[in-house]
C-alpha positions in Angstrom: 0.0 0.0 0.0 1.5 3.3 -1.1 1.9 6.0 1.5 0.2 9.1 0.2 0.8 12.7 1.2 -1.6 14.3 -1.2 -5.0 13.6 0.5 -7.9 15.9 0.0 -10.5 16.9 2.5 -13.2 15.3 0.3 -11.4 12.0 0.3 -10.9 12.0 4.1 -14.5 12.8 4.7 -15.5 10.0 2.4 -13.5 7.6 4.5 -15.3 8.7 7.7 -18.6 8.2 5.9 -18.0 4.6 4.9 -20.2 1.9 6.4 -18.5 0.9 9.7 -17.6 -2.6 8.6 -16.1 -1.4 5.3 -14.0 1.2 7.1 -12.7 -1.4 9.6 -11.8 -3.8 6.8 -9.8 -1.1 5.0 -8.0 -0.2 8.3 -7.2 -3.8 9.0 -5.9 -4.3 5.5 -3.6 -1.3 5.8 -2.5 -2.4 9.3 -1.5 -5.9 8.2 0.5 -4.7 5.3 2.9 -2.9 7.6 2.6 -4.4 11.1 2.2 -7.6 13.0 -1.5 -7.4 13.9 -0.9 -9.2 17.2 1.6 -6.8 18.6 1.0 -3.6 20.7 3.9 -1.3 21.6 3.8 0.1 25.1 5.1 3.5 26.1 5.2 5.1 29.6 4.8 8.9 30.1 6.2 10.8 33.0 5.8 14.5 33.9 9.3 15.8 34.6 8.1 19.4 35.3 4.5 20.0 36.2 2.2 23.1 36.0 2.7 26.8 35.6 2.6 26.7 31.8 1.9 30.1 30.3 -0.1 28.8 27.4 -4.0 28.9 27.4 -4.8 25.5 25.9 -8.4 25.1 27.0 -8.0 21.3 27.7 -4.9 21.5 29.9 -4.9 21.5 33.7 -1.2 22.6 33.6 -2.1 26.1 32.3 -1.4 28.8 34.9 -4.6 30.5 33.7 -6.9 27.9 35.1 -7.6 26.9 38.7 -7.6 23.1 38.6 -6.0 22.4 41.9 -2.9 21.1 40.3 0.2 21.5 42.4 3.2 23.0 40.6 6.4 20.9 40.7 9.9 21.8 39.7 12.0 19.7 37.4 12.3 16.1 38.8 15.6 14.8 39.9 17.6 12.6 37.5 17.6 9.6 39.9 13.8 9.7 40.2 13.4 9.8 36.5 15.7 6.8 36.0 13.9 4.9 38.7 10.6 5.5 37.0 12.1 4.5 33.7 13.4 1.2 35.1 10.1 0.4 36.6 8.4 1.1 33.3 10.9 -1.2 31.5 10.4 -4.0 34.0 6.6 -3.6 33.4 7.0 -4.1 29.6 7.3 -0.6 28.2 9.8 -0.1 25.5 9.7 3.7 25.2 9.9 6.2 28.0 8.3 9.6 27.3 9.1 12.7 29.4 7.0 15.8 29.4 7.7 19.3 30.8 5.1 22.1 31.0 7.1 24.7 29.2 6.1 27.0 26.3 9.7 26.5 25.1 12.6 25.2 27.1 15.5 27.6 27.8 18.8 26.4 26.6 20.0 25.9 30.1 17.0 23.6 30.8 18.3 21.2 28.2 21.4 20.2 30.1 19.3 18.4 32.8 16.9 17.0 30.3 19.7 15.6 28.1 21.1 13.8 31.1 17.7 12.2 31.5 17.6 11.1 27.9 21.1 9.6 28.1 20.3 7.8 31.3 17.0 6.3 29.9 18.8 5.2 26.7 21.4 3.5 28.9 18.6 1.3 30.2 17.9 0.1 26.7 14.7 2.0 26.1 13.6 4.4 23.4 13.3 8.0 24.5 10.7 10.6 23.7 10.4 14.2 24.9 7.6 16.8 24.8 8.9 20.2 26.0 6.9 22.7 23.9 8.3 24.6 21.0 11.9 23.9 19.9 14.3 26.1 17.9 16.4 24.4 15.2 19.5 24.6 17.5 17.7 23.0 20.4 16.4 20.2 18.2 20.0 19.5 17.0 21.2 19.4 20.6 18.6 16.8 21.5 19.4 14.7 18.4 23.1 14.8 19.2 22.2 13.6 22.8 20.5 10.5 21.3 16.8 11.5 21.6 14.7 9.1 19.5 11.4 10.9 19.3 10.0 14.4 19.9 6.3 14.8 20.6 4.5 18.0 19.5 0.8 17.6 18.7 -1.2 19.6 16.2 -4.2 19.1 18.6 -7.0 19.8 16.1 -7.7 21.1 12.6 -6.4 24.6 11.6 -9.9 25.8 11.4 -10.9 24.7 15.0 -7.5 25.6 16.5 -8.3 29.2 17.4 -11.2 28.0 19.5 -8.8 26.0 21.6 -5.5 28.0 21.9 -4.6 31.6 21.3 -1.1 31.8 22.8 0.6 29.7 20.1 -0.2 29.5 16.4 -0.7 26.5 14.2 2.4 27.7 12.2 4.4 27.7 15.5 3.6 24.0 15.8 4.5 23.2 12.2 7.8 25.1 12.6 8.7 22.9 15.6 7.9 19.8 13.6 10.1 21.0 10.8 13.0 21.7 13.2 12.6 18.2 14.6 12.5 16.5 11.2 15.4 18.5 9.8 17.5 17.6 12.9 16.9 13.9 12.0 14.7 12.8 14.9 11.5 10.8 14.6 8.2 12.7 15.0 5.4 11.9 17.4 2.5 14.0 16.5 -1.3 13.6 16.8 -4.2 15.4 18.4 -7.2 15.5 20.7 -10.8 14.7 19.8 -13.9 15.4 21.8 -13.1 19.1 22.1 -16.4 20.2 20.5 -15.0 19.9 17.0 -17.0 18.7 14.0 -16.2 15.6 11.9 -14.8 17.9 9.3 -12.4 19.1 12.0 -11.3 15.6 12.8 -10.8 15.0 9.1 -8.8 18.2 8.9 -6.5 17.1 11.7 -5.8 13.8 10.0 -5.3 15.6 6.7 -2.7 17.9 8.2 -0.8 14.9 9.7 -0.9 12.7 6.7 0.2 15.5 4.3 3.2 16.6 6.3 6.5 16.3 4.3 7.1 13.1 6.2 4.3 11.3 8.0 4.8 11.1 11.8 6.3 7.9 12.9 4.0 7.9 15.9 0.4 9.3 15.9 -1.2 9.6 19.4 -4.9 10.0 19.3 -6.2 11.5 22.6 -9.9 11.5 23.7 -10.4 14.6 25.8 -10.1 14.1 29.5 -12.4 16.8 31.0 -10.7 18.4 34.0 -12.8 20.6 36.3 -11.5 24.2 36.1 -10.5 24.0 32.4 -12.8 25.7 29.9 -13.6 22.4 28.1 -15.0 20.8 31.2 -18.6 20.0 30.4 -18.1 19.5 26.7 -20.4 17.0 25.1 -18.5 13.7 24.9 -17.6 12.2 21.5 -19.6 9.2 20.3 -17.5 6.2 21.0 -17.9 4.8 17.5 -16.8 8.1 16.1 -13.6 7.7 18.1 -13.1 4.3 16.5 -13.7 5.8 13.1 -11.1 8.4 13.8 -8.6 5.6 14.7 -9.5 3.7 11.5 -9.2 6.7 9.2 -5.8 7.5 10.7 -4.6 3.9 10.0 -5.8 4.0 6.4 -4.2 7.4 5.8 -0.9 6.7 7.7 -0.5 2.9 7.2 3.2 2.8 8.3 2.8 5.0 11.4 2.3 3.7 14.9 -1.2 4.8 16.0 -1.4 5.2 19.8 -4.3 5.1 22.1 -3.4 7.9 24.5 -5.4 10.1 26.9 -9.0 9.1 27.7 -8.6 5.4 28.1 -9.7 5.5 31.7 -13.2 6.3 30.5 -13.1 3.6 27.8 -14.7 0.2 28.2 -12.6 -2.9 27.3 -15.0 -3.4 24.3 -14.3 0.1 23.0 -10.5 -0.4 23.3 -10.8 -3.7 21.5 -12.6 -2.0 18.6 -9.7 0.6 18.5 -7.2 -2.2 18.2 -9.3 -3.8 15.5 -9.3 -0.4 13.8 -5.5 -0.3 13.6 -4.3 1.1 16.9 -1.1 -0.7 17.8 0.4 1.3 20.7 -0.8 2.6 24.1 0.4 4.6 27.0 1.0 2.1 29.8 1.0 2.8 33.5 -1.2 4.3 36.1 -0.8 8.0 35.1 -0.1 10.2 32.1 1.3 13.7 32.6 -1.4 14.7 35.2 -4.4 12.6 34.5 -5.3 9.0 35.3 -4.6 6.0 33.0 -5.8 2.4 33.2 -3.8 0.4 35.7 -1.1 -1.8 34.2 -2.7 -5.0 35.4 -5.9 -4.1 33.7 -4.1 -3.5 30.4 -2.2 -6.8 30.6 -5.4 -8.6 31.3 -7.2 -7.0 28.4 -4.4 -7.7 25.9 -4.4 -11.3 27.1 -8.1 -11.6 26.6 -7.7 -10.3 23.0 -4.8 -12.5 22.2 -2.5 -9.5 21.8 1.0 -9.2 23.1 3.2 -6.3 24.1 6.2 -6.0 21.7 9.6 -6.5 23.2 11.0 -3.8 20.9 9.6 -0.7 19.3 6.9 -1.5 16.7 8.2 -0.8 13.2 7.2 -1.9 9.8 7.2 -3.4 7.4 6.5 -7.1 8.2 5.3 -9.9 6.0 1.5 -9.5 5.4 -0.6 -11.5 7.9 
């Protein structure tokens, strides 16, 4: 299956409008041409600096503009990060992701973060960071330090974006993605659904992702976690089958990318998650907590994967494999 980067909005909406079974079949076909359909990659996410972010993202409890009861925390000590990474490795995670609530890190901040990256790599794990915007020079420093992935989500469609964030433009996000790509790192980039957007906005988000100069190697799809005190608390929840459709369309459009079930799994039934795996999701965030919100307990995840006959990969998921 060819990887296309010239999708049109009409084509993407047509995928969303397919009968459910037909869409699932197309997604499974694409998935099996690039991945082992029985493997799921597990990543663990740790907040290494929490709260006091100057941005006004309406979904985020870490924004200094909203009263969510979140306690601010300084940068976590290196030994604590490495202990958490080792625990994640022992639990089956192959990638350790670290997030800091910065608009953009200062150059002096990177010294401590680079030590974390190098320490996690020494444990034999892949590394991922999300620190906000990056300059080209900062991206090159992180690449030279051995960082594998950089996460910077587009969040939503360009049209819906001004309804969610005003302190950072869409082009700011695209500039960071360009800096990361040009530095030679892998890109982790997805978005959040359930923020009051339309289906056309969900199609617009996937259109932007798939038509990037290089499709992201990892595509996290988050279902909004509504946090009291944030402006999006009380938003009408997304229909669960529409969430599955979004996963399936992402798989069809980005067949060689890892599609990750991210935030919002705590509110998902086992049956809904099973449909997401059937739709082509092949990665999840693993552990009891994401940056600041809950995540299904590790034991529940292991039990679910066992019931479904799926297994956690012992290395990062990457294609291609022989068709199954």
